[in-house]
VMD Tcl script that draws the C-alpha trace (Angstrom):
set ca {
  {18.57 0.10 17.66}
  {16.65 3.08 17.50}
  {14.39 4.56 14.93}
  {13.21 8.02 14.49}
  {10.87 8.12 11.38}
  {10.25 11.20 9.24}
  {6.95 12.54 9.76}
  {6.16 10.44 12.73}
  {6.46 11.80 16.44}
  {6.82 8.28 17.39}
  {10.32 6.82 18.03}
  {10.76 2.88 18.20}
  {13.72 1.10 19.68}
  {13.82 -2.48 18.34}
  {14.97 -5.96 19.69}
  {16.83 -7.63 18.36}
  {19.03 -4.85 17.27}
  {20.88 -6.73 14.74}
  {17.70 -7.45 12.52}
  {17.83 -4.65 10.01}
  {15.10 -6.12 7.85}
  {12.72 -5.92 10.86}
  {13.90 -2.58 11.77}
  {13.10 -1.33 8.31}
  {9.67 -3.02 8.49}
  {8.98 -1.29 11.69}
  {10.19 1.96 10.25}
  {7.97 1.68 7.10}
  {5.06 1.24 9.45}
  {5.58 4.21 11.55}
  {6.09 6.31 8.71}
  {2.68 5.49 7.93}
  {1.07 6.23 11.38}
  {2.17 9.46 13.38}
  {-0.47 9.02 15.93}
  {0.99 6.74 19.12}
  {-2.59 4.73 19.20}
  {-2.95 3.94 15.23}
  {1.15 3.29 15.43}
  {0.75 0.76 18.07}
  {-2.30 -0.98 16.29}
  {-0.20 -0.84 12.88}
  {2.65 -2.63 14.23}
  {0.90 -5.39 16.06}
  {-1.00 -5.96 13.13}
  {1.30 -5.88 10.43}
  {4.31 -7.12 12.15}
  {2.41 -10.48 13.33}
  {2.37 -11.62 9.61}
  {5.81 -12.37 9.45}
  {6.83 -12.37 13.34}
  {3.68 -14.56 15.46}
  {5.41 -13.76 18.78}
  {5.60 -9.77 18.18}
  {5.40 -7.71 21.35}
  {4.80 -3.97 21.48}
  {4.95 -1.50 24.46}
  {4.97 2.16 25.04}
  {7.95 3.45 27.20}
  {6.80 5.26 30.13}
  {7.15 8.94 30.42}
  {9.06 8.49 33.69}
  {11.74 6.55 31.91}
  {12.92 9.19 29.53}
  {12.82 13.11 28.49}
  {11.28 14.59 25.54}
  {11.41 13.30 22.26}
  {7.99 12.41 22.05}
  {6.39 8.76 22.77}
  {8.74 6.06 22.36}
  {7.84 2.41 21.46}
  {9.53 -1.03 22.30}
  {9.43 -3.34 19.51}
  {10.45 -6.84 20.34}
  {10.51 -9.18 17.30}
  {10.42 -12.57 19.53}
  {8.40 -11.32 22.15}
  {11.48 -10.40 24.50}
  {14.85 -8.86 24.05}
  {16.07 -12.15 23.46}
  {16.59 -13.41 19.92}
  {15.02 -16.52 19.16}
  {17.22 -16.77 16.17}
  {20.39 -18.52 16.90}
  {23.56 -19.54 14.97}
  {22.91 -20.22 11.65}
  {25.27 -23.33 11.09}
  {22.06 -24.79 9.07}
  {23.18 -22.30 6.20}
  {26.09 -24.39 5.41}
  {24.15 -27.59 4.42}
  {24.10 -28.15 1.10}
  {20.23 -29.13 1.17}
  {19.48 -25.63 1.72}
  {17.55 -23.24 -0.62}
  {20.43 -21.10 -2.02}
  {19.64 -17.86 -4.24}
  {22.27 -15.51 -5.63}
  {21.27 -11.72 -6.64}
  {23.38 -9.79 -8.88}
  {24.06 -5.98 -7.66}
  {20.63 -4.94 -9.03}
  {18.67 -7.56 -6.73}
  {17.70 -9.86 -9.41}
  {17.98 -13.93 -8.87}
  {20.80 -15.00 -11.29}
  {21.40 -18.46 -9.90}
  {19.04 -20.67 -7.68}
  {19.34 -24.23 -6.71}
  {16.85 -26.84 -6.71}
  {15.99 -26.44 -3.04}
  {14.98 -22.91 -3.64}
  {12.53 -24.05 -6.60}
  {10.94 -26.52 -4.35}
  {10.71 -23.94 -1.51}
  {8.97 -21.35 -4.05}
  {7.21 -23.86 -5.83}
  {8.11 -23.09 -9.18}
  {11.03 -24.42 -11.68}
  {14.44 -22.56 -11.29}
  {14.07 -21.00 -14.66}
  {10.92 -19.10 -13.37}
  {13.29 -17.58 -10.74}
  {15.93 -16.54 -12.76}
  {15.70 -12.66 -13.46}
  {13.15 -11.70 -10.73}
  {13.59 -9.29 -8.03}
  {14.83 -10.63 -4.79}
  {11.47 -10.59 -2.50}
  {9.07 -11.64 -5.56}
  {8.10 -14.74 -3.85}
  {7.39 -13.07 -0.35}
  {4.01 -12.46 1.01}
  {3.16 -9.04 -0.53}
  {2.01 -7.19 2.71}
  {5.27 -8.84 4.27}
  {7.69 -7.05 2.08}
  {9.71 -4.11 2.64}
  {8.60 -1.28 0.69}
  {11.99 0.21 -0.05}
  {14.18 -2.21 -0.71}
  {17.01 0.25 -1.27}
  {17.11 0.57 2.56}
  {18.03 -3.16 2.75}
  {20.51 -3.01 0.06}
  {21.77 -0.19 1.79}
  {21.75 -1.89 4.82}
  {23.80 -5.21 3.21}
  {26.22 -2.67 1.79}
  {27.09 -1.28 5.26}
  {26.92 -4.32 7.61}
  {27.70 -7.43 4.87}
  {24.88 -9.41 6.21}
  {21.09 -9.64 6.97}
  {19.53 -12.39 8.84}
  {15.99 -12.21 9.45}
  {12.61 -13.59 8.77}
  {10.05 -13.61 5.76}
  {6.94 -15.60 4.42}
  {7.48 -17.21 1.05}
  {4.45 -17.26 -0.65}
  {4.34 -20.34 -3.26}
  {2.70 -20.04 -6.85}
  {-0.02 -22.52 -5.37}
  {-0.66 -19.87 -2.36}
  {0.71 -21.81 0.27}
  {2.73 -19.67 2.97}
  {5.83 -20.82 4.29}
  {7.64 -18.73 7.12}
  {11.21 -18.78 6.48}
  {14.31 -17.68 7.90}
  {17.12 -16.36 5.85}
  {20.59 -14.96 5.68}
  {21.99 -12.90 3.33}
  {25.85 -12.22 2.47}
  {27.09 -9.38 0.35}
  {29.40 -11.00 -2.05}
  {28.74 -14.34 -0.69}
  {29.24 -16.18 -3.92}
  {31.86 -13.73 -5.19}
  {32.31 -9.93 -5.94}
  {28.65 -8.65 -6.92}
  {27.07 -11.76 -6.03}
  {24.94 -11.54 -3.11}
  {24.06 -15.35 -1.66}
  {20.96 -15.55 0.15}
  {19.91 -19.16 1.93}
  {16.87 -19.99 3.28}
  {14.83 -22.89 5.38}
  {11.47 -23.19 6.82}
  {10.72 -22.47 10.55}
  {7.84 -22.44 12.65}
}
mol new
graphics top color blue
foreach p $ca { graphics top sphere $p radius 0.5 }
foreach p [lrange $ca 0 end-1] q [lrange $ca 1 end] { graphics top cylinder $p $q radius 0.2 }
display resetview
């Protein structure tokens, strides 16, 4: 997936191309830094919070024509994805959360409550991302909802910040209407 960002002359090619959450994080970072050196530093620093294997490199000017600098951003350190199949998502012991069309949690299982470190009643009504490490959240959640609407599925990584402050890296899958019309299903599991 190639990203051209509003005010930044830097264009990014992200790998894996189907991780729309990762691509949105890259877009937000590049939108903040118009200069290539600042962009490289920011990408490495900010993405490492969620993606410890991040690798960023600048495309050689000989590899392309015009259009400003291009950076390659590898979520897993290479073009190969480390996230495999998601058979785990069907396991009944997996943390399971349902959001409505506004992005608010309307249903959660006990495994999600344990993962977040709070009671189920403390999750209901909160916005998706409320339990994600603040500096690892997407600033413009609308972009993700639009990607979910267009693709029907998001599969990525995040960092849950529990109520006690403990941070847990997680893999998640969100499926549009995965629990019925207007009920988006997210399943999570700890990774790392």
